[in-house]
C-alpha positions as CSV (number, residue, x, y, z in Angstrom):
1,M,119.7,83.0,108.1
2,R,118.3,80.3,110.3
3,V,115.1,79.0,111.8
4,I,115.0,80.4,115.4
5,T,112.9,77.9,117.2
6,G,110.3,75.1,117.0
7,L,110.3,71.9,114.8
8,A,113.0,73.2,112.4
9,K,115.1,75.0,115.0
10,G,118.6,75.7,113.8
11,R,118.1,74.9,110.1
12,R,120.0,77.1,107.8
13,L,117.9,78.6,105.0
14,Q,119.0,79.6,101.6
15,S,118.4,83.2,100.5
16,P,118.3,84.8,97.1
17,V,121.5,86.6,96.2
18,G,121.5,90.2,94.9
19,N,119.8,93.5,95.6
20,D,116.3,92.3,94.8
21,V,115.8,90.6,98.2
22,R,116.4,92.1,101.6
23,P,116.0,89.2,104.1
24,T,114.5,90.1,107.5
25,T,117.3,90.1,110.1
26,D,117.2,87.6,112.9
27,V,116.7,90.4,115.4
28,V,113.6,91.7,113.6
29,K,112.3,88.2,113.0
30,E,112.6,87.4,116.7
31,A,110.8,90.7,117.5
32,V,108.0,89.9,115.0
33,F,107.4,86.4,116.6
34,S,107.5,87.9,120.1
35,I,104.6,90.2,119.0
36,I,102.5,87.4,117.5
37,Q,103.7,84.5,119.8
38,F,100.3,83.7,121.2
39,S,98.6,83.8,117.7
40,V,100.9,81.5,115.7
41,E,100.0,78.0,116.8
42,G,97.2,76.6,114.6
43,S,97.1,79.7,112.5
44,R,97.0,80.3,108.7
45,F,100.0,82.5,108.0
46,L,100.5,84.6,104.8
47,D,104.1,85.4,103.9
48,A,103.5,88.0,101.2
49,F,106.5,89.2,99.1
50,A,108.1,86.1,100.6
51,G,111.7,86.4,99.3
52,S,113.3,83.4,101.0
53,G,110.2,82.2,102.8
54,Q,111.9,82.5,106.2
55,M,108.9,84.2,107.9
56,G,106.4,81.6,106.8
57,I,108.8,78.8,107.6
58,E,109.4,80.2,111.1
59,A,105.6,80.3,111.6
60,L,105.3,76.6,110.5
61,S,108.2,75.7,112.8
62,R,106.3,77.4,115.7
63,G,103.1,75.5,115.0
64,A,101.2,77.3,112.3
65,E,98.7,75.0,110.6
66,K,99.4,76.3,107.1
67,A,101.6,78.9,105.5
68,Y,101.1,80.6,102.1
69,F,104.2,81.9,100.3
70,I,103.6,84.5,97.6
71,D,106.3,86.0,95.4
72,S,106.5,87.1,91.8
73,S,110.2,85.9,91.3
74,R,110.6,82.4,90.0
75,R,114.2,82.4,91.4
76,S,112.9,83.3,94.9
77,M,110.1,80.8,94.6
78,N,112.6,78.0,93.8
79,I,114.6,79.0,96.9
80,I,111.4,79.1,99.0
81,K,110.4,75.6,97.8
82,N,113.9,74.3,98.6
83,N,113.7,75.8,102.1
84,I,110.3,74.3,102.7
85,K,111.6,70.9,101.6
86,L,114.7,71.3,103.8
87,C,112.4,71.8,106.8
88,N,110.0,69.0,105.9
89,F,107.0,71.4,105.7
90,E,105.7,70.4,102.2
91,S,102.4,69.2,103.5
92,S,101.6,72.5,105.3
93,A,102.9,75.0,102.8
94,E,101.3,76.5,99.7
95,T,103.5,78.4,97.2
96,V,102.2,80.8,94.6
97,T,104.3,82.5,92.0
98,A,102.4,85.6,91.3
99,D,102.3,89.3,91.7
100,T,101.3,89.7,95.4
101,L,98.8,92.5,94.7
102,S,97.0,90.4,92.1
103,Y,97.0,87.5,94.5
104,L,95.6,89.6,97.3
105,S,92.9,90.9,95.0
106,R,91.7,87.5,93.8
107,T,92.2,85.1,96.7
108,T,89.2,83.9,98.8
109,E,91.5,82.5,101.6
110,K,91.2,83.9,105.1
111,F,94.4,84.4,107.2
112,D,95.1,84.7,110.9
113,I,98.4,86.4,110.4
114,I,99.5,88.4,107.4
115,F,103.2,89.4,107.1
116,L,103.9,92.2,104.6
117,D,107.5,93.1,103.7
118,P,107.6,94.4,100.2
119,P,110.6,96.2,98.6
120,Y,110.9,99.5,100.5
121,Q,109.7,102.9,99.2
122,T,107.8,101.4,96.3
123,G,104.2,102.1,97.4
124,L,103.6,98.3,97.5
125,L,103.1,98.2,101.3
126,Q,100.3,100.8,101.2
127,A,98.7,99.1,98.2
128,A,98.9,95.7,99.9
129,L,97.5,97.1,103.1
130,E,94.4,98.3,101.2
131,K,93.7,94.8,100.0
132,V,94.2,92.7,103.2
133,P,91.4,93.8,105.6
134,E,88.8,91.5,104.0
135,L,91.3,88.6,104.0
136,L,92.0,88.7,107.7
137,S,90.2,86.4,110.2
138,E,88.2,88.1,113.0
139,K,91.1,88.0,115.6
140,G,93.8,88.3,113.0
141,I,96.8,90.5,112.8
142,V,98.8,92.2,110.0
143,I,102.5,92.7,110.6
144,C,104.3,95.2,108.3
145,E,108.0,95.6,108.1
146,H,109.1,99.0,106.7
147,P,111.8,101.6,107.0
148,K,111.4,104.2,109.8
149,E,111.0,107.0,107.2
150,E,107.8,105.3,105.8
151,E,104.7,106.4,107.7
152,L,101.7,104.1,107.6
153,P,98.1,105.2,108.2
154,E,96.4,104.8,111.6
155,T,93.5,103.0,109.9
156,V,93.0,101.0,106.8
157,G,89.5,99.8,106.2
158,K,88.6,97.7,109.3
159,L,92.3,97.7,110.4
160,T,93.7,99.9,113.2
161,L,97.3,100.4,113.8
162,G,98.0,98.8,117.2
163,K,101.6,99.3,118.0
164,K,104.9,100.3,116.3
165,Y,108.2,98.8,117.3
166,R,111.5,100.3,116.1
167,Y,114.7,98.3,115.6
168,G,117.3,100.6,114.3
169,K,116.3,101.7,110.8
170,I,113.4,99.2,110.7
171,V,109.9,99.6,112.1
172,I,107.4,96.8,112.7
173,S,103.8,98.0,112.6
174,A,101.0,95.7,113.9
175,Y,97.4,96.2,112.7
176,I,94.4,94.5,114.3
177,K,90.8,94.2,113.0
178,V,88.2,96.4,114.7
């Protein structure tokens, strides 16, 4: 797993070992950043269910102003912090070890890009989607990574499903604020 482009291009990142974490593949990561390419620079990026932190780190590498990394696992958070340090992004990263749904319920931050990639088939994606419309900036976007079998609603609060992109067994769904 590596940073694809930008300030930290080519840096190899650590990833938690085991079945608890399923890192986003480079192909899917490239697809996500192609979708949001014109929104990343200067943005506030939320990497929810962060795992290794690779999506937020990629956003910082591509010019995001700040990235927030949320994960409930202390083991994952230690790896995220190491990856942030490896890429020299400490000053533009905020890490929070917490249950992501609790964090989404209590935060007052506004984000330009929210990336949701919770464990599959747990109901966490739908629960998180319900909480994010109020946290999104006016021209923000929510990107969801999920298996093709998992159908997401066309609308969630003030969010509307824009496009869906399929990469093998993985689907990337992009929501915009209306």
